[in-house]
N, C-alpha and C positions, 0 to 999 in steps of 0.2 A: 576587590570584593571579599577576599578572605582576610583582609586586615582587621585588626581589633582596635577598638578605641578604649583606652583605660581612663576612666573618669575618677581619678584619685585627686581629691582636693586638699584641703587643709588638714592638719593633724587632728582637728576636732571631729572630723568625719572620715575616719579611716575605712570607709566602705568602698570596695572596688566593684565596679560593674563593667562587664564586657559586652560589647554590642558590635556587630559587624558594621564596617564603614561602607556605605553604598553611595553611588552617585545619585544625583537628584532624579534622573529618569528611572533608575531602578527603584527608588523609594516610591515614586508615583505608580509604577507598574505593580509593585507588591501591594500597594494600597488598593488598587483597582481589582487585583486578584482576590484580596481579602473581601472586598465588597461582593464579588460574584459568589465566593464560597459561602458567605454568610447571608446572602440574599438581601443586601442592604439597598435602600432606596436613595442612595447618594453616591458620590464618586468613590469613596473608600475611607479606610481608617489607617492611621499612621502612628507608629510608636513615638513616645515623647522625644527620645534622642534624635530620631530621624526628623521630627518636626522642628526641633531646634536647629538642626543642620540646614534644613530648607530655609529657615528664617535668616540664618547667618549668610547663606549664599544668595539672598535676595530672590529666591525662587518661590516664596510664598509669604503671605501675610497671616500673622497669628491674631486671631480674634478671641478675646476672653468673653464668654457669654454668661459669666456668673454675675450675681447681684453686686451692687455697690458695697453692701455690708460684707459680703464674702471677701471682696478685694481688700477692703479696709482692715478687717480683722484677721484674715488668714494670709494675705499676701497676693502678689501678682507679678507677672512678667512685664518688666518695664517696656519691652519692645512690642507689646501687644496693643491692639486697638480694643477699646471696651465698648461692647454693644450687648447689653443684658438681654437674655432670652426671656427672663422673668424678673420681676421687681419685688423688692421688699421681703420681709420675713415670711409672708404668705405665698411667695413665689407666684404672684399673679403674672400671667403671660403678657409679655410686652407686645401690644398690637402693632407697634411701629418697627419691630425687629427687621423685617425684610426691607422696608424702606430705608432704615438707617444703614443696613448692610450695603445696600446699593449706593447710597450717598457717600458713606465713609470709605468704602473699599472698591466697589464696582464689580460687575458681573464677569469681567474678563480676567480677573486675578485668580491665582491659586490661593484658596482660603483654607486655613486650618482653624477649626473651632475647638476651644478648650473650656471645660467646665470643671466641677469638683471631681467627678468620677467617670466622666465620658458618657453619661446617660442623657443629660439635657442637651449637650452638644450634639449628640446623635439625632435627637428630635429637631434641633435647630438646623442641622445639616440636611435632613430630609425635607423640611419646610423650604429651605433655601434652594435645594435642588429642584423641587416642584415649582419654584418661582422663577426658574430659568438660570440659576447659578450652576454651571456645568463642571466646575473645578472646585468642589466643596468637600472638605475632608474633616473627619472627626479625629481628634487626638486621643488615642487609646489611653486608658488608665486615668485620665484627667489630671488635675493639679494636685489633688490630695490622695488619689488612689482608692482602691476598694477597702471595705471594712475587713479587718482580720477576725480571727475567732473570738477575740476579746471586744469586738465591735469598735475598734479604733482604726482611724485612717492614718496615713503617713507612715505606715509600718512595712508594707509589703510591695507596693508599687506606686506609681504616680510621678508627676513632674518633679516634685520635691525630693522623692527618694532616689531619683537618678542624679541628684545634685546639679540640676540644670539651673541657670540663673533665675533668681526671683528676688523680690524685695518686699518689705512691709513698711508701711508708714507708721 
């Protein structure tokens, strides 16, 4: 529990991030405590590094809820299942989201939802929880993270800034 993970990748990204290594049960417990503390209407929220660990341990399924356009032009996690919460550049709500989630993933799985900045995925998590998905989690920070003071993403947090695996077509 006190161990640290050093995510130092290639020489082009000499950014070091430390994050405690937790076992899967601790990650889920922390996520549920986060949900209680923040009065969330879904199972909980999980740090990106913990989310990736759960995926690698086959303890959860990562679902990318961003649009096709975002995935194409910004990138995506190849191990993710794609079910858009909204579609197109107008972000029209996908009326089939819950049905697609049930068909592609199932209600009995631990599901981690990922979007750009963790806002749409939180909305999707709440909708899924209300539809009977009892193990539905939001990935904090999202794929690109929050805007910084210069109104730029990918600078302070998010999946990509933690140097977690992703690709772009």
